[in-house]
C-alpha positions in Angstrom: -60.2 11.1 -22.6 -58.8 12.3 -25.9 -57.1 9.8 -28.2 -54.4 12.5 -28.7 -51.9 13.1 -25.9 -51.5 16.4 -24.1 -47.9 17.6 -24.6 -46.5 20.4 -22.6 -43.2 21.9 -23.7 -41.5 24.4 -21.4 -38.5 26.0 -23.2 -37.4 27.9 -20.1 -36.9 24.8 -18.0 -36.4 22.5 -21.0 -39.0 20.2 -19.6 -41.6 18.1 -21.5 -44.6 16.3 -20.1 -46.9 14.0 -21.9 -50.3 13.4 -20.3 -48.8 14.8 -17.0 -45.7 12.5 -17.0 -42.4 14.3 -17.2 -40.0 13.0 -19.9 -36.3 13.4 -20.1 -35.0 14.4 -23.5 -31.5 15.2 -24.8 -30.9 18.7 -26.1 -31.4 17.7 -29.7 -34.5 15.6 -29.0 -36.0 18.7 -27.2 -35.2 21.0 -30.1 -36.5 18.5 -32.6 -39.8 18.1 -30.7 -40.2 21.8 -30.3 -39.6 22.5 -34.0 -41.9 19.7 -35.2 -44.7 20.8 -32.8 -44.4 24.4 -33.9 -44.7 23.3 -37.5 -47.6 20.9 -37.0 -49.6 22.5 -39.9 -47.0 21.2 -42.5 -44.4 18.7 -43.5 -41.0 19.6 -42.1 -38.2 18.5 -44.5 -35.0 16.9 -43.5 -33.0 19.8 -44.8 -35.0 22.2 -42.7 -34.4 20.0 -39.6 -30.7 19.9 -40.3 -30.5 23.7 -40.6 -32.8 24.6 -37.7 -32.1 21.9 -35.2 -28.6 20.8 -36.0 -27.3 24.1 -37.4 -23.6 24.4 -37.2 -23.3 20.8 -35.8 -22.0 18.9 -38.8 -24.0 16.0 -40.0 -22.6 14.2 -43.0 -24.6 13.3 -46.1 -26.4 10.0 -45.8 -26.4 10.2 -42.0 -29.5 8.6 -40.3 -29.2 11.0 -37.3 -32.6 12.6 -37.9 -34.3 9.2 -38.3 -32.6 8.0 -35.1 -33.7 11.1 -33.1 -37.3 10.9 -34.4 -37.4 7.2 -33.4 -36.1 8.0 -29.9 -38.7 10.8 -29.5 -41.5 8.4 -30.5 -40.3 5.8 -28.1 -39.6 8.0 -25.1 -42.8 10.0 -25.5 -45.2 7.4 -26.8 -45.8 9.5 -29.9 -45.6 6.8 -32.5 -48.9 8.0 -34.1 -48.2 11.7 -33.6 -44.9 12.1 -35.4 -45.4 10.6 -38.9 -42.9 10.0 -41.6 -43.7 11.5 -45.0 -41.7 9.3 -47.3 -39.2 11.2 -49.4 -39.9 14.5 -47.7 -39.6 14.6 -43.9 -41.9 14.5 -40.9 -45.3 15.8 -39.8 -46.5 16.4 -36.2 -50.2 15.6 -36.0 -51.9 19.0 -35.6 -54.8 17.4 -33.6 -52.4 16.7 -30.7 -52.9 19.1 -27.9 -49.6 20.9 -27.4 -49.0 23.7 -24.9 -45.8 25.6 -25.4 -45.2 27.5 -22.2 -44.1 31.1 -22.5 -46.0 31.4 -25.9 -49.3 32.6 -24.4 -51.1 29.3 -24.8 -50.0 27.7 -21.5 -52.8 26.3 -19.3 
C-alpha cells in the first residue's frame, strides 16, 4: 500500500473520494482542493487562491479564511501531510499523491 492516498475528484458530480471513502466537502473546499491538486507542481499563493477560488466573493484583508478552509480540508480528508504550508507564500499539494481528476482523461 502506498504511503500517499489515492484521491479521486469528480467535478461533474462534485464528489471526492480518498482511498475509496467518499468525503463531503463544501463548495469552497471542493474548489480549493481541485485548484491545489491541479497545481501540485508548484506553490500556490494566497493571492492566487483568493482570485481563482474566491473570485468575486469578497474576502477582507487579514482574513484567515484560506487558512481555515485548508485546515478543514486536511482534517476531513486526512491530508495533513499532503497539503503543506509554505510559510509566507501559500500552499503546496504533494505531487507524489495519486490524484485522479475525472473528466480530464486520467480517470481510472
